[in-house]
C-alpha positions in Angstrom: 10.1 0.2 27.5 6.8 -1.7 27.6 4.9 -2.8 24.5 4.9 -5.1 21.5 8.1 -5.7 19.6 8.7 -7.3 16.2 11.8 -7.8 14.2 11.8 -8.9 10.5 15.0 -9.7 8.6 15.1 -10.5 4.9 18.2 -11.6 3.0 18.5 -12.5 -0.7 21.1 -14.2 -3.0 21.0 -13.5 -6.7 22.9 -15.8 -9.1 24.2 -14.8 -12.6 22.1 -17.5 -14.2 18.8 -15.9 -13.2 18.3 -18.1 -10.1 17.6 -16.3 -6.8 16.7 -17.2 -3.2 15.4 -15.1 -0.3 15.1 -16.0 3.3 12.9 -14.1 5.8 12.3 -14.4 9.5 10.1 -12.6 12.0 9.8 -12.9 15.7 7.5 -11.0 18.1 5.5 -11.6 21.3 3.2 -14.2 19.5 5.1 -15.6 16.6 8.5 -16.9 15.3 8.4 -17.9 11.6 10.9 -18.5 8.8 10.1 -18.5 5.1 12.3 -19.2 2.1 11.4 -18.3 -1.5 13.2 -19.6 -4.6 12.8 -17.9 -8.0 14.2 -18.1 -11.5 13.7 -15.7 -14.4 11.3 -13.6 -12.5 8.9 -16.4 -11.2 8.7 -18.2 -7.9 9.9 -21.8 -8.3 9.7 -23.0 -4.7 8.6 -22.1 -1.2 9.2 -23.4 2.3 8.3 -22.2 5.7 9.0 -23.2 9.3 7.0 -22.3 12.4 9.3 -22.1 15.4 6.8 -20.5 17.9 3.1 -20.1 17.0 -0.3 -19.7 18.7 -2.2 -22.7 17.3 -1.3 -26.3 16.7 -2.3 -26.1 13.0 -0.1 -23.2 12.1 2.9 -25.2 10.9 0.8 -26.9 8.3 0.1 -23.6 6.6 3.6 -24.0 5.0 1.9 -26.3 2.4 -0.7 -23.6 1.5 2.2 -21.2 0.7 3.1 -23.4 -2.3 0.2 -21.7 -4.1 2.7 -19.0 -4.9 4.8 -21.3 -7.1 4.6 -20.1 -10.7 3.6 -16.6 -9.7 5.8 -13.6 -10.8 7.9 -11.9 -8.2 7.0 -8.3 -7.6 8.7 -5.3 -6.2 5.5 -4.6 -4.2 5.4 -7.0 -1.3 1.6 -6.7 -0.9 1.2 -8.2 -4.4 1.1 -11.7 -2.9 -2.3 -10.8 -1.5 -3.6 -10.4 -5.0 -1.9 -13.6 -6.2 -3.5 -16.1 -3.8 -6.3 -16.2 -1.3 -4.8 -14.8 1.9 -7.6 -16.2 4.0 -6.2 -19.7 3.3 -2.7 -18.7 4.4 -0.8 -18.1 7.6 -0.9 -14.2 7.5 2.7 -13.9 8.8 4.1 -16.5 6.5 2.5 -14.7 3.6 3.8 -11.4 4.8 7.3 -12.8 4.8 6.8 -14.3 1.4 5.7 -11.0 0.0 8.8 -9.2 1.5 11.0 -12.0 0.1 9.4 -11.6 -3.4 10.1 -7.9 -3.3 13.7 -8.4 -2.4 14.1 -10.8 -5.3 12.4 -8.4 -7.7 14.4 -5.3 -6.7 17.8 -7.0 -6.5 18.3 -6.0 -2.8 20.3 -8.3 -0.6 19.5 -7.4 3.0 16.8 -5.6 4.9 15.9 -5.4 8.6 12.8 -3.9 10.2 12.3 -3.2 13.9 8.9 -2.2 15.1 7.7 -1.1 18.6 4.0 -0.6 19.4 3.4 0.9 22.9 0.8 -0.6 25.2 -2.6 1.2 24.8 -3.8 3.8 27.3 -7.4 4.7 26.7 -7.1 3.3 23.2 -4.2 5.6 22.4 -0.7 4.3 21.5 2.3 4.9 19.3 4.0 2.9 16.5 7.7 3.3 15.7 9.4 1.6 12.8 13.1 1.6 11.9 14.5 0.2 8.6 18.1 -0.9 8.7 18.6 1.2 11.9 17.0 4.4 10.5 13.7 5.7 11.9 11.1 5.7 9.1 7.8 5.9 10.9 6.5 7.3 14.2 2.7 7.3 14.4 0.4 8.5 17.1 -2.7 6.3 16.9 -6.2 6.4 18.5 -8.1 3.1 18.1 -7.8 2.2 14.4 -7.0 5.7 13.2 -3.6 7.3 12.8 -3.7 10.8 14.4 -0.3 12.1 13.3 1.9 12.9 11.5 0.9 13.8 7.9 0.3 12.3 5.4 -1.1 9.6 7.6 -3.2 11.8 9.8 -6.8 10.7 9.8 -6.2 7.4 7.9 -7.9 4.3 9.2 -5.6 1.3 9.6 -8.4 -0.9 8.2 -10.2 -1.0 4.9 -8.5 1.0 2.1 -5.2 1.6 3.9 -3.1 -0.8 1.7 -4.4 0.6 -1.5 -3.8 4.2 -0.4 -0.2 3.7 0.7 0.7 1.8 -2.5 -0.8 4.4 -4.6 0.4 7.5 -2.8 3.7 6.7 -1.1 7.1 5.7 -2.6 7.8 1.9 -2.5 10.1 2.1 0.6 7.5 4.0 2.6 4.5 2.0 1.5 6.1 -1.3 2.4 7.2 0.1 5.8 3.7 1.5 6.4 2.1 -1.9 5.8 4.7 -3.6 8.0 3.8 -1.1 10.8 0.1 -1.5 10.2 0.3 -5.3 10.7 2.1 -4.8 14.0 -0.4 -2.1 15.2 -3.3 -4.5 14.5 -2.0 -7.6 16.2 -0.4 -5.8 19.2 -3.8 -5.6 20.8 -3.2 -9.3 21.7 -1.2 -8.0 24.6 -4.4 -6.9 26.3 -5.9 -10.3 26.1 -5.5 -13.6 27.9 -4.9 -15.6 24.8 -4.2 -18.8 26.7 -7.8 -18.8 28.0 -9.0 -19.9 24.6 -9.0 -23.6 23.7 -8.8 -23.3 20.0 -8.9 -20.7 17.2 -12.0 -18.8 16.4 -13.9 -19.6 13.2 -13.3 -16.1 11.7 -12.1 -17.4 8.3 -9.3 -14.8 8.4 -6.4 -17.1 8.2 -5.4 -20.8 7.8 -6.0 -21.8 11.3 -9.2 -19.9 11.6 -11.0 -21.6 8.7 -14.3 -23.1 9.9 -13.3 -26.6 8.8 -10.2 -26.7 11.0 -10.6 -24.1 13.8 -11.5 -26.7 16.4 -8.4 -28.7 15.5 -6.3 -25.5 15.9 -5.5 -26.0 19.6 -4.1 -23.1 21.5 -0.4 -23.5 22.3 -0.4 -22.4 25.9 2.6 -20.4 26.9 3.6 -19.5 23.4 3.3 -15.7 24.1 6.4 -14.0 25.3 7.1 -10.4 26.5 10.1 -8.7 24.8 9.6 -5.4 26.6 13.0 -5.7 28.2 14.7 -8.2 25.9 13.8 -7.0 22.4 17.5 -7.2 21.4 17.1 -11.0 21.6 14.5 -11.1 18.7 15.7 -13.3 15.8 19.0 -13.8 17.6 18.8 -17.6 16.9 18.2 -17.0 13.2 21.4 -15.2 12.1 23.2 -18.3 10.9 20.1 -19.5 8.9 19.8 -16.0 7.3 23.4 -16.1 6.0 23.1 -16.1 2.2 25.9 -18.6 2.0 24.0 -21.1 4.2 22.2 -23.6 2.0 20.9 -25.8 4.8 
């Protein structure tokens, strides 16, 4: 089965005294990141992040920028972190994990696992499948940046306005899943590119490494892209011990 694969796992531990901790990991063709969020009495008290595999040399330093979340309230809506700090100054994928972790802490959940598959594009057509805890939640047919089917997503652009629409119109479980799937749909196009042909990040301003003041220092990590088309069961396999809520290391 060819295509882009991503796994996300989030685990949380809630203490009787109001303290809580969530750990989240993602791995896909282009990335492998870990994030930890600590909270007490409904507010974030600490953050840490680790870049295990990443596209640019500056990506690991984005862990410091994530500390801008300290003091912010946890939210049952994972996307809320995009309103709390300037996402353009963050690693997009670390921030996504932080948002999912915040939501776990806010809802009292303890474990969640997403698996996403985006098929390779044929004439700009592709499909996106997402399972949550082993159950199929989404199966989109997509053309370019527009979801073709099924309802209620039919005709929706994956770009501007999508986040607001899913948060407003869908239940919390489906809106979070839709945003996880949307991220994968957007970045999966990287499989069509020779990413190692670039020397450094582009100055798009879209994320930490792509800021104009550091993009030339963001050297391409040649060979960092992997293909999990036939080995997607290996995604996050090395993270299981770290994800154990009893593990404090």
